[in-house]
N, C-alpha and C positions, 0 to 999 in steps of 0.2 A: 504494500500500500504506500502511496505517496501522501504528502501533506495535503494535497488537493482532494484526496479521497475522504478526508475527515471533514465533517460539517457539524453544525450544532446538533443535528439529528443523530449523528453517530457517536457523539461524546456523551458522557454522563452529564446530568444537569449541573450547572455551576454551583448551586447551593450544596449539592451532595459532595462535590469535589472540595469546596472550601471547608465544609464540616469535617470531612475526613482528614484534611491537612492540619486542622486544629489539634488532632491527636498525635501529630508528629513533632517530637521535641527537636529543637534546633538551637545551636549556639546563637547568641545575639551578636551581630556584627555591624560595624559602622564602616562604610566605604568612604574614603577620603581621596581627594585629588587636588593637585595644584599645578599651575602652568599658565600658558597664554590665556586660557578661558577662566582663570581665577581659581581661588581656593573654595572648595565646596565639600560637603559631607552629608550622608544620609544613612539612616538605620535600614538594614536590609536583612532578609532571612534566607535568600537564595545564594549560597556560596558553597563551593566544594572544590576539592582537588580534582585535577584532570589527569595528570601524569607525573610520575617521579623522574621520567627520562624523556624530555627535559622537565625539570620542576615547573609545574604550571597549575593555575587555578582559574576558576571562572566565577563571575557574579552575574546575576540577572537583575537588570534595572528597568523600571517602567520606561518605555520609549517616550521620548519627548519631554521628559522631566529635566530639570536643571542639572541634576547629578549625571544623568545619561549623556546629555549634550557636553558637559564639562569633561567627563572621562574620555569621550570620543575625541574632543579637541585637544586635550592635554596628553593623550596617548599613554596615560599612566594612572594607576590607582593603588590604594593600599587597603587591604581588608584588615580591620582591627577587630579581633575576637575579644569582646569585652570581658573583664574579670567580674566576678560575682558582685562586688560593690558598685558596678557600673550602670545601674538602672537609671540614674538621673541623666547620664550621658546618652544612654539609649533613647530616652524620652526626648531629650533636647534635639538630637539628630533626626528623630522621627517627626519633628516639627511641633511638638507639644508646647514648646516655650516660645515659638516664633512671635507671639503677640507681645512679649515683654523682653525678648533678647534679639537684637538686630543681627548679631553675628553668632552663629551656632558654635563657633570655636572660642568665643569669649569665656575666659576662665578655665578652659580645658587645656591641660598641659600636654603639649605635643612635642615630639622629637623629629627634627627634619631627617629625612632619609635620602638616599641617592636620588637625585632629581628633585629634591625638596618636597616630595609628597609627604604630608604630615602623617606621623604615626602616633597614636594616642598612647601616652605613657601608661605602663602597667598592662596594656593589652598584648596578646599574642598577635604579631603582625606579619603580613605577607605583602610586600611591596612588589608590584607587577608592572611590566611594560606590555601594553596592549599589543597582541599579535594578530588577533582575529575577532571580528564581530559577526553575530548572526541575529537577524530579525526573526522573531517567532511570536505570533499572537500579539499580545499587548506589550511585550517586553523585548529588550535588546540584550543579548548575551555577549559579555566581554570575556574573552579568553586571553590570559596574559602569562608571559614567562615570569616566574618568580625570581627577582633579582636581589632580594634581601628578605631575611626573616628576623623577627625579634621574639624572644621568649617572654611570655606573660608572667606576672608575679603571683597570681592566685588561680583558684579554680574558675572556670568560665561561667558566665551568666547564661542561663538557658531560658527558652520561651516555649510554653506549652499551653494550649487551650486558652489563649488570651491573657496569660499572666507570666510573670518572671518567676524563675525557680533557681535554686542552687543545686549544682551537680554534687551528689554525695557518692563518692567511690564505694563500691561494694566488693567484698572479697569473693573471689570465685570458689567454686566447689573444690578445685585442686590446690588452693592456697593453704 
């Protein structure tokens, strides 16, 4: 089947898909970028590794948004996997504070990376150079070569069923 073989009639209803996705836990990430199009950032849930050879990762950003346009123009992004105490940063970059904070980066400690893409202090970071983009549905997928990583300082913040959670490591049966 090709993409053109799928229509609204052949896919599950949107509400069923969204409801099922709420049951999938994910790390809370903020994508940042800086360059000719300026410094921008947004909280996103769609991030994953692509390959270890070469080290690469992808993010899915809603097409037409400021962050998607900026990543495309800057040709670089940094995925910041937020540590557990990072819910305020997640909310800020999700736009929850836009009515009272003009610059989402205000008061957020960032470390410049190669190419000056901001990395949020304390987050596990993956700084990427954009290598390919794919348009699909309402989103634009950015695939990047990982040019720098940074280790986070604590357990990651997780998101499940509309709320933030703390990851609690469990001992395996063989431990």
